[in-house]
Backbone as a ProteinNet text record, in pm:
[ID]
protein_1_A
[PRIMARY]
IGTAQFAANVLQHLVDAGAAPQLVITRPDRPAGRGRKLTAPPVAELARELGISVAQPTEINDEASRSLIAEAQPELLLVCAYGAMIDEPLLSDYEVLNIHPSLLPRWRGAAPIERAIIAGDRQTGVSIMRLTEGLDSGPVCATRITPINDDDDFGSLSSRLEQIGGELLAELLDQPRVFTEQDDSLACYAEKISSADRILDPAMSADERERIVRALSPHIGARALLDDGTMLGVRSARLSDGELIYDRVVP
[TERTIARY]
-7291.3	-7181.5	-7056.1	-6968.2	-6849.7	-6748.8	-6628	-6520.1	-6437.9	-6387.6	-6287.1	-6346.3	-6256.4	-6299.3	-6389.4	-6361.5	-6448.3	-6591.5	-6608.7	-6742.5	-6807.1	-6726.9	-6780.3	-6834.4	-6763.7	-6809.7	-6934	-6942.5	-7065.2	-7181.5	-7156.9	-7260.6	-7308.3	-7216.2	-7254.9	-7342.3	-7307.3	-7388.6	-7528.3	-7537.7	-7669.2	-7753.9	-7693.4	-7765.7	-7809.4	-7721.2	-7754.5	-7870.4	-7884	-7991.1	-8119.8	-8119.7	-8239.2	-8256.8	-8146.2	-8154	-8063.3	-8073.6	-7989.6	-8026.3	-7927.9	-7959.1	-8000.5	-8067.8	-8112.5	-7998.1	-7904.9	-7796.2	-7670.5	-7556.4	-7426.2	-7344.8	-7291.3	-7202.1	-7063.5	-6963.1	-6827.1	-6732.1	-6601.5	-6501.8	-6467.6	-6410.5	-6368.6	-6259.8	-6248.2	-6140.8	-6006	-5907.5	-5774.6	-5667.1	-5547.9	-5437.3	-5398.3	-5367.1	-5330.6	-5227.8	-5148.6	-5051.8	-4928.4	-4832.6	-4706.7	-4727.1	-4824.5	-4851.5	-4934.3	-4983.6	-5065.9	-5186.8	-5245.1	-5364.4	-5484.4	-5566.3	-5685.7	-5779.6	-5814.9	-5887.9	-6009.1	-6120.3	-6242.2	-6233.1	-6294.3	-6298.4	-6370.4	-6336	-6403.2	-6554.9	-6606.8	-6752.1	-6814.7	-6748.7	-6802.4	-6806.5	-6699.3	-6693.8	-6804.9	-6822.1	-6924	-7064.1	-7090	-7223.4	-7261.9	-7168.6	-7198.7	-7226.3	-7150	-7176.5	-7316.9	-7362.1	-7492.9	-7606.5	-7573.3	-7675.9	-7731.2	-7653	-7695.4	-7637.4	-7716.8	-7670.4	-7553.8	-7454.4	-7331.9	-7306.7	-7268.2	-7222.6	-7087.2	-6997.1	-6862	-6827.2	-6896.1	-6868.8	-6733.1	-6674.4	-6549.3	-6574.8	-6690.2	-6724.9	-6869.5	-6889.2	-7023.4	-7109.5	-7046.8	-7123.4	-7168.7	-7129.3	-7167.1	-7313.1	-7360.9	-7502.9	-7544.3	-7456.4	-7490.8	-7507.4	-7418.5	-7428.8	-7551.9	-7581.9	-7700.5	-7827	-7828.1	-7944.5	-7959.9	-7848.3	-7850.7	-7909.7	-7867.7	-7920.3	-8068.5	-8106	-8246.7	-8337.6	-8288.6	-8368.5	-8400.2	-8312	-8334.8	-8436.1	-8468	-8563.9	-8535.1	-8414.3	-8377.9	-8445.5	-8475.9	-8524.9	-8411.3	-8291.4	-8173.1	-8050	-7936.3	-7807.6	-7722.7	-7652.8	-7564.9	-7421.4	-7333.5	-7194.8	-7102.7	-7003.9	-6905.2	-6774.4	-6669.6	-6534.9	-6536.1	-6591.4	-6601.3	-6470.4	-6406	-6276.9	-6281.7	-6395.3	-6407.7	-6516.6	-6506	-6600.8	-6736.1	-6841.4	-6977.8	-7025.4	-7067	-7095.5	-7242.5	-7274.4	-7405.7	-7419.5	-7538.9	-7666.9	-7706.4	-7622.1	-7659.4	-7687.1	-7606.9	-7622.6	-7756.9	-7811.8	-7941.8	-8057.5	-8031.4	-8139.2	-8183.3	-8093.8	-8123.2	-8073.7	-8130.8	-8070.5	-7953.7	-7833.8	-7712.8	-7650.5	-7650.4	-7591.9	-7453.3	-7359.7	-7221.8	-7186.9	-7127.6	-7083.9	-6935.6	-6899.2	-6759.3	-6708.8	-6593.1	-6544.9	-6465.6	-6531.9	-6474.8	-6588.8	-6557.3	-6656	-6642.9	-6708.8	-6700.1	-6741.9	-6673.8	-6580.9	-6435.2	-6407.3	-6270.7	-6240.2	-6124.8	-6071.9	-6160.7	-6186.8	-6239.3	-6127.2	-6164.7	-6061.9	-6036.1	-5919.3	-5892.7	-5855.4	-5791.1	-5736.2	-5776.4	-5906.5	-5949.2	-5914.6	-5916.4	-5887.8	-5740	-5654	-5510.4	-5473.9	-5527.7	-5490	-5537.2	-5652.2	-5701	-5607.9	-5561.5	-5469.9	-5335.6	-5281.7	-5151.7	-5156.1	-5266.8	-5279.5	-5297.5	-5324.5	-5347.7	-5487.3	-5583.2	-5722.3	-5771.3	-5850.9	-5903.9	-6037.6	-6099.2	-6225.2	-6239.9	-6321.6	-6358.4	-6501	-6541.5	-6677.6	-6714.5	-6842.1	-6896.5	-6992.8	-6982	-7076.6	-7148.9	-7278.3	-7355.7	-7402.4	-7362.5	-7384.3	-7447.5	-7509	-7557.5	-7441.7	-7417.8	-7304.2	-7327.1	-7225.1	-7226.6	-7098.9	-7080.1	-6961.8	-6835.1	-6844.8	-6726.8	-6671.1	-6549.4	-6484	-6535.3	-6628.2	-6684.1	-6737.1	-6792	-6834	-6985.1	-7060.4	-7205.2	-7266	-7392.4	-7459.7	-7474.2	-7465.4	-7463.2	-7599	-7646.1	-7773.8	-7757.9	-7641.8	-7622.6	-7474.7	-7437.4	-7302.2	-7310.8	-7209.8	-7198	-7050.6	-7024.4	-6887.5	-6837.8	-6707.7	-6642.2	-6505.8	-6457.6	-6324.2	-6215.6	-6100.2	-5981.2	-5897.9	-5893.1	-5822.9	-5672.2	-5597.3	-5451.8	-5394.9	-5468.5	-5418.5	-5486.6	-5568.9	-5633.1	-5530.9	-5536.5	-5465.5	-5569.5	-5522.8	-5617.8	-5717.6	-5669.3	-5756.7	-5870.2	-5838.5	-5942.4	-6038	-5983.5	-6069.2	-6156.7	-6099.4	-6177.1	-6292.3	-6264.9	-6369.9	-6484.8	-6451.4	-6555.5	-6635.2	-6568	-6636.9	-6724.5	-6681.4	-6764.5	-6897.2	-6891.4	-7013.8	-7102.6	-7040.5	-7116.3	-7182.9	-7107.1	-7161	-7276.6	-7261.9	-7370.2	-7495.3	-7478.1	-7593.4	-7661.6	-7581.4	-7638.1	-7712.7	-7654.9	-7720.1	-7851.3	-7851.8	-7974.8	-8085.4	-8047.9	-8145.8	-8205.5	-8123.4	-8167.2	-8260.2	-8255.6	-8325.9	-8476	-8532.8	-8678.1	-8717.6	-8626	-8654.8	-8644.3	-8715.1	-8693.2	-8549.2	-8485.8	-8346.2	-8338.2	-8280.3	-8263.7	-8114.4	-8080.2	-7940.2	-7894.9	-7770.4	-7708.5	-7580.8	-7566.9	-7446.8	-7322.5	-7212.1	-7085.9	-7027.6	-6950.6	-6877.8	-6741.9	-6728.1	-6605.4	-6482.9	-6501.9	-6387.1	-6320.4	-6390.6	-6335.5	-6280.2	-6283.5	-6244.3	-6093.9	-6055.3	-5917.6	-5920.7	-5808.6	-5808.7	-5715.7	-5767.8	-5694.7	-5633.3	-5515.5	-5449.6	-5416.4	-5413.4	-5374	-5235.9	-5214.8	-5087.7	-4981.2	-4872.4	-4763.2	-4648.1	-4550.2	-4430.6	-4360.6	-4356.3	-4290.1	-4362.5	-4495.3	-4572.5	-4541.6	-4487.3	-4461.7	-4331.3	-4242.8	-4109.8	-4114.5	-4054.8	-4045.3	-3919	-3936.2	-3824.3	-3773.1	-3643.7	-3589.6	-3605.9	-3622.5	-3641.7	-3778.4	-3873.1	-4004.4	-3996.3	-4092.4	-4099.5	-4140.7	-4114.6	-4155.3	-4307.2	-4381.2	-4527.2	-4573.7	-4513	-4552.5	-4525.8	-4410.2	-4376.6	-4465.9	-4500.9	-4589.5	-4726.7	-4775.6	-4906.1	-4901.5	-4791.9	-4779.2	-4784	-4714.3	-4716.3	-4858.7	-4932.1	-5069.5	-5159.4	-5141.4	-5227.9	-5210.4	-5093.1	-5064.7	-5062.8	-5109.9	-5112.9	-5257.1	-5287.8	-5196.4	-5189.7	-5249.7	-5273.5	-5159.6	-5085.4	-4979.7	-4842.8	-4829.1	-4703.1	-4613.2	-4558.3	-4458.9	-4321.6	-4224.3	-4089.8	-3987.2	-3883.2	-3776.3	-3644.3	-3565	-3432.6	-3329.8	-3261.2	-3160.6	-3027.4	-2938	-2808.8	-2727.2	-2744.7	-2667.7	-2733.2	-2839.6	-2906.3	-3018.6	-3040.2	-3147.9	-3283.3	-3381	-3517.7	-3598.3	-3654.9	-3726.4	-3875.1	-3961.2	-4104.3	-4145.6	-4224.7	-4266.2	-4417.6	-4461.7	-4604.6	-4661.8	-4577.3	-4625.5	-4512.9	-4547.5	-4448.9	-4515.3	-4433.6	-4487.5	-4391.9	-4449	-4370	-4322.7	-4196	-4139.9	-4041.1	-4077	-3990.7	-3953.2	-4052.3	-4030	-3960.7	-3929.1	-3864.8	-3962.9	-3940.9	-4027.6	-3959.7	-4027.5	-3977.3	-4052.9	-3980.9	-4044	-4069.3	-4199.1	-4237.2	-4243.8	-4291.4	-4309.5	-4258	-4155.9	-4093.6	-4084.7	-4073.1	-4057.8	-3948.7	-3879.6	-3774.1	-3828.9
-5389.1	-5409.3	-5356.9	-5447.8	-5405.3	-5517.3	-5483.2	-5580.7	-5574.7	-5457	-5441.7	-5458.9	-5463.5	-5479.3	-5364.6	-5244	-5129.8	-5159.9	-5213	-5245.1	-5356.9	-5455.1	-5564.7	-5513.3	-5422.1	-5368.9	-5281.2	-5207.9	-5132.6	-5230	-5339.6	-5442.4	-5494.5	-5520.7	-5570.2	-5469.2	-5341.3	-5237.4	-5229.8	-5247.7	-5249.4	-5365.5	-5481.9	-5599.3	-5577.5	-5522	-5495.9	-5397.6	-5308.1	-5208.6	-5263	-5390.9	-5450	-5418.5	-5385.2	-5347.8	-5436.6	-5567.5	-5661	-5658.6	-5656	-5659.5	-5799.2	-5805.6	-5933	-6007	-5931.5	-5989.9	-5908.3	-5975	-5909.1	-5945.7	-5844.3	-5865	-5814.6	-5898.5	-5862	-5911.8	-5888.4	-5927.1	-6075.3	-6134.5	-6275	-6297	-6420.9	-6457.2	-6427.1	-6387.5	-6354.1	-6415.5	-6441.9	-6490.3	-6385	-6430	-6336.9	-6401.9	-6316.8	-6366	-6423.7	-6463.6	-6516.9	-6645.1	-6725.2	-6850	-6831.9	-6707.6	-6675.7	-6767.1	-6798.5	-6882.6	-6804.2	-6871.2	-6806.4	-6772.4	-6643.2	-6594	-6512.5	-6535.4	-6460.7	-6319.5	-6221.4	-6085.6	-6084	-5989.8	-5980.7	-5973.9	-5904.3	-5892.9	-6028.8	-6109.2	-6241.9	-6331	-6329.4	-6413.3	-6376	-6245.1	-6201.2	-6232.4	-6204.9	-6229.5	-6376.4	-6464.8	-6608.2	-6644.5	-6586.1	-6610.6	-6563.9	-6456.4	-6398.9	-6464.2	-6556.7	-6623.4	-6540.5	-6442.9	-6357.8	-6413.1	-6414.9	-6463.4	-6379.6	-6446.8	-6380.3	-6414.3	-6312.6	-6332	-6264.6	-6328.5	-6275.4	-6269.8	-6186.1	-6179.8	-6116.5	-6159.7	-6097.6	-5955.2	-5931.6	-5800.7	-5768.7	-5670.5	-5639	-5572.9	-5514.7	-5441.6	-5527.3	-5656.3	-5737.5	-5781.7	-5841	-5875.4	-5977	-6075.1	-6177.4	-6115.8	-6024.1	-5959.1	-5870.3	-5799.7	-5714.4	-5797.7	-5914.5	-6003	-6054.4	-6087.3	-6133.5	-6026.8	-5903.2	-5793.1	-5773.1	-5779	-5757.3	-5862.6	-5987	-6093.9	-6065.9	-5995.1	-5961.3	-5848.9	-5777	-5666.2	-5566.8	-5513.5	-5424.4	-5288.3	-5233.3	-5095.4	-4997.9	-5031.9	-4951.4	-5037.7	-4989.1	-5056.1	-4973.1	-5041.4	-4975.4	-5017	-4920.4	-4948	-4893.8	-4976.4	-4931.6	-5006.2	-4932.5	-4989.9	-5115.1	-5102.2	-5217.3	-5241	-5133.3	-5147.7	-5167.6	-5141.8	-5149	-5051.7	-5005.9	-4908	-4972.3	-4899.1	-4938	-4839.6	-4892.5	-4810	-4816.8	-4746.3	-4758.7	-4897.8	-4956.6	-4894.2	-4909.8	-4972.1	-4990.4	-4857.3	-4755.4	-4626.9	-4560.7	-4589.5	-4533.1	-4624.7	-4754.9	-4850.7	-4848.7	-4806.7	-4810.9	-4683.5	-4655.9	-4556	-4625	-4571.7	-4633.7	-4538.1	-4578.5	-4496.7	-4548.1	-4456.3	-4489.3	-4429.8	-4512.2	-4467.1	-4436.4	-4310.1	-4268.7	-4206.2	-4252.4	-4204.3	-4074.6	-3969.6	-3834.5	-3735	-3609.6	-3502.9	-3446.3	-3512.9	-3473.8	-3328.2	-3256.4	-3305.7	-3320.4	-3304.7	-3325.6	-3475.5	-3509.7	-3646	-3745.4	-3710.6	-3810.2	-3910.8	-4036.2	-4129.7	-4244.3	-4308	-4441.1	-4444.3	-4339.4	-4346.6	-4224.6	-4199	-4076.7	-4072.6	-4186.2	-4186.5	-4157.6	-4227.1	-4204.1	-4059.6	-4009.5	-3875	-3767.7	-3788.5	-3689.8	-3681.9	-3795.6	-3795.7	-3734.5	-3776.2	-3724.1	-3572.9	-3520.5	-3376	-3297	-3365.9	-3295.1	-3238.6	-3291.7	-3246.3	-3267.2	-3175.5	-3186.1	-3258.9	-3279	-3353.1	-3422.5	-3525.5	-3595	-3645.4	-3745.7	-3795.6	-3892.2	-3911.3	-4000.1	-3920.4	-3941.9	-3883.1	-3995.5	-3979.7	-4074.1	-3999.8	-4051.2	-3982.2	-4077.3	-4018.8	-4099.1	-4124.5	-4249.9	-4285.7	-4240.4	-4177.4	-4133.6	-4184.2	-4152.1	-4199.5	-4129.7	-4013.3	-3944.3	-4011.6	-3974.8	-4032.1	-3962.7	-4029.3	-3978.1	-3835.5	-3805.2	-3667.7	-3650.4	-3755.3	-3747.4	-3661.8	-3624.8	-3541.8	-3614.5	-3538.7	-3593.3	-3573.6	-3676.9	-3663.4	-3661.4	-3698.1	-3696.3	-3697.5	-3627.9	-3633.2	-3637.9	-3694.9	-3692.4	-3675	-3582.1	-3540	-3609.7	-3639.4	-3686.1	-3618.8	-3586.2	-3525.8	-3628.7	-3580.9	-3664.4	-3630.4	-3720.3	-3695.3	-3710.2	-3649.8	-3651.5	-3793	-3883.9	-4021.6	-4117.2	-4066.6	-4153.3	-4206.8	-4337.2	-4393.4	-4443.7	-4505.1	-4553.8	-4649.7	-4738.6	-4839.2	-4779.1	-4685.5	-4628.3	-4539.2	-4459.6	-4369.6	-4447.8	-4549.2	-4631.3	-4699.9	-4751.8	-4819.3	-4723.7	-4601.2	-4502.5	-4465.9	-4451.7	-4416	-4529.3	-4654	-4768.3	-4765.1	-4737.1	-4733.4	-4617.1	-4501.4	-4384.3	-4411.5	-4470.5	-4497.1	-4594.2	-4701.7	-4799.5	-4740.7	-4663.3	-4602.7	-4499.9	-4416	-4311.8	-4373.1	-4475.8	-4540.7	-4605.7	-4672.7	-4736.9	-4633.2	-4516.1	-4409.9	-4359	-4356.2	-4298.3	-4389.4	-4517.3	-4611.4	-4588.3	-4544.2	-4525.1	-4378.2	-4291.7	-4148.8	-4094.8	-3987.5	-3920.8	-3869.6	-3885.3	-3844.7	-3722.9	-3615.7	-3491.7	-3475.7	-3461.3	-3459.3	-3317	-3286.8	-3157.6	-3180.7	-3111.2	-3127	-3080.5	-3149	-3109.7	-2987.1	-2909.7	-2796.4	-2848	-2868.6	-2927.2	-2840.6	-2711.7	-2623.7	-2652.6	-2722.1	-2755.4	-2896.7	-2967	-3107.7	-3125.2	-3227.2	-3273.3	-3425.5	-3485.3	-3628.6	-3706.5	-3818.7	-3907.4	-4019.3	-3994.6	-4095	-4219	-4333.2	-4458.1	-4443.8	-4504.1	-4494.8	-4570.8	-4502	-4562.2	-4598.9	-4668.5	-4702.8	-4576.6	-4474.9	-4350	-4281.2	-4293.7	-4230.6	-4290.9	-4411.5	-4480.6	-4436.3	-4372.5	-4339.6	-4218.2	-4233.2	-4123.3	-4042.9	-3944.1	-3861.6	-3773.8	-3782.9	-3698.4	-3549.4	-3511.3	-3369.1	-3318.9	-3410.3	-3371.2	-3334.6	-3257.2	-3227.2	-3351.8	-3351.5	-3464.1	-3481.3	-3370.2	-3377.6	-3448.3	-3413.2	-3474.8	-3624.5	-3664.1	-3805.8	-3882.7	-3819.8	-3885.6	-3908.8	-3815.3	-3832.9	-3945.4	-3957.7	-4067.7	-4201.7	-4213.2	-4338.1	-4372.4	-4274.7	-4301.8	-4336	-4266.5	-4288	-4427	-4486.4	-4615.1	-4730.1	-4705.6	-4810.4	-4847.6	-4977.1	-5092.8	-5165.8	-5113.5	-5194.9	-5194.9	-5085.2	-5076.4	-5064.1	-4963.8	-4941.1	-4841.4	-4748.9	-4655.2	-4722	-4656.7	-4713.5	-4603.6	-4637.1	-4541.7	-4598	-4514.5	-4554	-4516.6	-4616.4	-4593.2	-4552.5	-4501.5	-4451.3	-4560.3	-4685.4	-4794.8	-4851.4	-4786	-4829.3	-4928.5	-4970.5	-5063.9	-4993.5	-5059.7	-5005.5	-5070.2	-4989.1	-5037	-5005.1	-5103.2	-5077.8	-5014.1	-4908.6	-4835.5	-4845.9	-4906.5	-4926.6	-4828.2	-4773.3	-4679.4	-4582.6	-4457.5	-4355	-4247.8	-4168.7	-4060.3	-3942.3	-3825.3	-3703.3	-3679.4	-3643.1	-3612.5	-3498.1	-3382.6	-3263	-3230.5	-3242.3	-3207.2	-3313.1	-3425.3	-3535.3	-3650.9	-3731.9	-3847.2	-3971.7	-4040	-4163.3	-4280.8	-4380.1	-4499.6	-4595.7	-4626	-4715.5	-4860.7	-4885.6	-5023.9	-5034.2	-5116.3	-5130	-5278.5	-5304.4	-5441.8	-5439.9	-5552.7	-5557.5	-5526.3
-14780.7	-14873.7	-14805.5	-14764	-14691.4	-14681.5	-14637.4	-14634.7	-14506.4	-14473.4	-14367.8	-14227.9	-14128.3	-13990.1	-13946.7	-13993.8	-13961.6	-14004.2	-14125.3	-14175.2	-14094.9	-14053.5	-13972.5	-13840	-13779.4	-13651	-13667.2	-13778.1	-13806.4	-13825.6	-13894.6	-13912.7	-13777.5	-13686.5	-13554.7	-13480.9	-13490.2	-13425.4	-13487	-13617.8	-13683	-13631.1	-13623.3	-13574	-13430.1	-13347.2	-13206.7	-13194.6	-13293.6	-13292.9	-13354.8	-13391.7	-13451	-13597.6	-13666	-13807.1	-13890.8	-13870	-13945	-14092.4	-14182.7	-14325.8	-14370.6	-14482.9	-14538.9	-14606.8	-14665.3	-14744.1	-14721.5	-14710.3	-14701	-14823.8	-14890.7	-15004.7	-14965.8	-14987.1	-14952.1	-15060.1	-15040	-15139.2	-15127	-15231.4	-15224.6	-15119.6	-15071.6	-14979.2	-15044.8	-14957.5	-15009.3	-14921.4	-14976.2	-14893.5	-14790.8	-14669.9	-14563	-14471.2	-14402.6	-14306	-14371.5	-14288.4	-14340.8	-14419.3	-14378.6	-14449.9	-14574.6	-14599.6	-14715.8	-14725	-14610.2	-14606.1	-14657.7	-14737.8	-14791	-14675.4	-14663.2	-14546	-14589.2	-14522.3	-14552.8	-14496.3	-14560.6	-14506	-14370.4	-14283.6	-14152.9	-14163.5	-14263.2	-14278.6	-14308.4	-14391.1	-14425.2	-14302.2	-14224	-14104.3	-14006.2	-13983	-13887.7	-13938.6	-14066.1	-14121.1	-14108.3	-14133.6	-14119.9	-13974.6	-13881.1	-13739.1	-13700.7	-13763.5	-13732.4	-13811	-13899.5	-13978.4	-14092.3	-14140.4	-14251.3	-14381.1	-14485.4	-14615.4	-14665.7	-14722.9	-14768.6	-14915.2	-14993.4	-15130.9	-15145.8	-15222.4	-15241	-15390	-15465.7	-15609.3	-15638.9	-15748.6	-15793.8	-15840.7	-15901.3	-15955.8	-15920.4	-15832.7	-15784.1	-15891.6	-15992.6	-16093.3	-16210.7	-16214.3	-16330.2	-16319.9	-16427.8	-16436	-16330.4	-16302.5	-16203.3	-16064.8	-16028.5	-15897.1	-15889.2	-15996.1	-15996.7	-15983.6	-16046.8	-16035.5	-15893.4	-15829.4	-15691.3	-15599.2	-15619.5	-15538.4	-15566.6	-15692.5	-15729.1	-15666.6	-15657.8	-15597.4	-15451.6	-15383.4	-15242.4	-15226	-15332.6	-15331.8	-15218	-15213.5	-15102.2	-15111.5	-14995.6	-14989.9	-15017	-14971.4	-14997.9	-14977.7	-15027	-15009.3	-14914.6	-14823.1	-14726.6	-14756.2	-14772.3	-14808.4	-14700.3	-14660.7	-14561.7	-14585.7	-14617.2	-14630.5	-14717.4	-14837.5	-14928.2	-15002.9	-15045.8	-15110.5	-15260.5	-15323.4	-15469.7	-15512.5	-15635.4	-15686.1	-15714.8	-15684.1	-15720.7	-15826.9	-15939.1	-16056	-16095.1	-16202.2	-16265.4	-16327.2	-16332.4	-16295.1	-16149.1	-16066.3	-15925.9	-15857.1	-15890.7	-15823.3	-15854.1	-15969.5	-16006.2	-15968.9	-15965.1	-15937.9	-15791.6	-15701.6	-15557.8	-15490.6	-15374.3	-15287.1	-15218.1	-15237.4	-15183.7	-15082.3	-14955.2	-14849.6	-14815	-14800.3	-14767	-14630.6	-14543.9	-14411.6	-14419.5	-14400.2	-14416.3	-14286.4	-14233.7	-14103.4	-14110.8	-14154.6	-14149.1	-14158.5	-14137.8	-14152.9	-14294.7	-14387.5	-14527.9	-14547.4	-14638	-14740.2	-14694.5	-14567.2	-14520.8	-14517.2	-14569.3	-14570.1	-14646.4	-14772	-14864.3	-14893.9	-14918.4	-14961.6	-14866.9	-14882.8	-14827.9	-14680.8	-14628.2	-14492.4	-14409.1	-14393.6	-14325.3	-14176.6	-14109.6	-13966	-13942.3	-14015.2	-14000.4	-14035.2	-14145.9	-14190.5	-14093.4	-14032.1	-13935.6	-13814.2	-13765.7	-13651	-13690.5	-13804.4	-13849.2	-13864.9	-13915.8	-13938.7	-13810	-13698.7	-13573	-13560.3	-13636.8	-13625.3	-13482.2	-13433.9	-13298.2	-13293.4	-13408	-13411.8	-13545.9	-13544.8	-13667.3	-13647.1	-13719.6	-13702	-13810.8	-13828	-13930.5	-14017.4	-14146.6	-14241.5	-14313.9	-14330.8	-14411.5	-14536	-14650	-14777	-14877.6	-14979	-15090.3	-15185.3	-15214.8	-15298.7	-15442	-15498.3	-15637.4	-15704.1	-15830.4	-15901.7	-15856.3	-15793.2	-15743.3	-15618.4	-15579.3	-15462.1	-15336	-15266.1	-15139.7	-15154.8	-15271.7	-15300.2	-15304.2	-15272.2	-15279.5	-15169.7	-15184.5	-15084.8	-14951.7	-14843.2	-14706.7	-14641.5	-14570.7	-14500.6	-14348.4	-14297.6	-14151.8	-14118	-14011.9	-13957.2	-13805.5	-13746.7	-13601	-13565.7	-13473.2	-13441.7	-13316.2	-13314.5	-13192.4	-13184.2	-13062.6	-13051.6	-13079.5	-13121.7	-13127.8	-13005.2	-12910.7	-12785.5	-12803.2	-12711.8	-12721.2	-12714.1	-12649.7	-12638.3	-12735.5	-12826.7	-12924.8	-13023.6	-13050	-13163.5	-13263.4	-13371.7	-13471.3	-13408.1	-13320.8	-13262	-13181.9	-13092.5	-13006.1	-13085.1	-13177.2	-13254	-13352	-13415.6	-13507	-13435	-13315.9	-13238.7	-13207.6	-13171.7	-13140.5	-13265.4	-13377.4	-13501.5	-13552.2	-13530.9	-13568.4	-13493.5	-13364.3	-13284.7	-13327.8	-13346.4	-13390.1	-13525.2	-13618.5	-13751.3	-13748.7	-13670.5	-13661.2	-13599.5	-13492.1	-13424.6	-13514.3	-13579.6	-13665.4	-13783.2	-13842	-13955	-13914.1	-13799.7	-13752.1	-13729.2	-13677.9	-13655.2	-13786.7	-13891.1	-14018	-14098	-14072.6	-14159.1	-14163.6	-14052.3	-14046.3	-14048.4	-14092.5	-14095	-14237.4	-14266.6	-14395.8	-14402.3	-14516.9	-14531.2	-14623.1	-14570.9	-14647.1	-14677.1	-14804	-14845.2	-14878.9	-14840.9	-14869.5	-14948.8	-15058.9	-15140.8	-15064.5	-15087.8	-15026.6	-15096.6	-15022	-15078.3	-15125.4	-15255.2	-15309.1	-15282.9	-15262	-15238.5	-15103.8	-15014.2	-14882.3	-14875.5	-14988.1	-14987.5	-14971.7	-14896.7	-14895.3	-14894.9	-14933.4	-14963.9	-14871.7	-14826.7	-14736	-14818.6	-14871.2	-14953.5	-14870.5	-14937.2	-14872.4	-14809.5	-14692.4	-14623.1	-14702	-14734.4	-14810	-14716.6	-14769.5	-14690.5	-14642.3	-14726.6	-14687.7	-14572.9	-14567.7	-14460.5	-14324.2	-14321.5	-14194.9	-14129	-14204.9	-14154.6	-14062	-13943.6	-13847.1	-13878.5	-13962.4	-14008.8	-13894.3	-13859.9	-13750.7	-13777	-13904.9	-13935.6	-13891.9	-13868.2	-13818.4	-13671.2	-13625.9	-13483.3	-13406.3	-13276.1	-13191.9	-13195.1	-13197.9	-13203.7	-13330.7	-13444.1	-13570.4	-13569.1	-13520.6	-13517.2	-13419.8	-13307.4	-13211.1	-13270.8	-13351.3	-13415.4	-13518.6	-13589.7	-13685.9	-13614.6	-13502.3	-13425.6	-13385.5	-13331.3	-13288.3	-13406.5	-13517.8	-13634.7	-13693.6	-13676.6	-13739.8	-13640.6	-13520.7	-13417	-13384.8	-13377.2	-13378.8	-13511.5	-13617.5	-13736.7	-13838.6	-13848.6	-13949.2	-13883.7	-13798.8	-13728.9	-13800.6	-13721.4	-13773.8	-13772.4	-13837.8	-13845.4	-13821.6	-13743.2	-13712.3	-13761.4	-13827.9	-13876	-13770.8	-13714.3	-13611.8	-13675.2	-13590.8	-13640.1	-13708.2	-13665.4	-13725.8	-13851.4	-13897.1	-14017.9	-13995.7	-13870.8	-13839.4	-13846.1	-13905.6	-13910.2	-13798.6	-13713	-13594.6	-13607.9	-13583.7	-13581.9	-13450.4	-13457.3	-13336.7	-13322.7	-13215.1	-13191.1	-13089.7	-13004.5	-12902.4	-12869.2	-12846.4	-12813.1	-12728.2	-12660.4	-12577.7	-12580.5	-12555.7	-12549.7	-12406.5	-12392.9	-12260.9	-12275.9	-12217.6	-12226.2	-12370.6	-12458.2	-12597.7	-12680.5	-12620.8	-12692	-12707.3	-12811.6	-12834.5	-12781.1	-12690.6	-12629.1	-12685.8	-12738.3	-12790.8	-12677.1	-12653.9	-12544.7	-12588.3	-12708.8	-12755.3	-12897.3	-12913.8	-13044.2	-13080.2	-13209.7	-13260.3	-13366.2	-13386.2	-13488	-13626.8
[MASK]
+++++++++++++++++++++++++++++++++++++++++++++++++++++++++++++++++++++++++++++++++++++++++++++++++++++++++++++++++++++++++++++++++++++++++++++++++++++++++++++++++++++++++++++++++++++++++++++++++++++++++++++++++++++++++++++++++++++++++++++++++++++++++++

């Protein structure tokens, strides 16, 4: 059960490991790009290329979707970057594992990779948890750590986490899973990236602005306000003698 490119790449790693799912459920096609052409989610496109059955219900929790899942008689459900809530009775009817790209309980929520880079975290990883009604708050059965390198941007770090998540999940499928409750007192939340988060405020340090550029590249892009009032998109930047140099910019 997934939608975004991160989930598609985890799916590919599962298939490569010999653990292809029987059924893929993703979100309905949506308009995308300047032409607003109706476009299938990355997970749907990949699943069809791989010959895996695909369903795109408007509401995964309704009776029709639950019946579709029941017909497949799954041993468990795997969720990654789906983008919609999964509720009861699905959560009780099946063991539902969620692949989350952070070291839970740190960075629960929508943008854990970006927030980890922006915060200057030195490491992150993947957590596999049992999905519950709370926001990424279910008990965890496995984690794997990776460093956040000084030159990592969203693209490079996301790619590494996709591979780690796919490999870790494939390893867990045939093993007993022991779950440990999260310590809610250590939780912090990765809010969705807003327009304000993209702005490179001159009042910030050069280090802070450089991390924002890396965290939002190449998928979103940071923005810099020039003295003449022009807003410039910043895709790449580097630190030089304590100053931030924009290497790649777009109008």
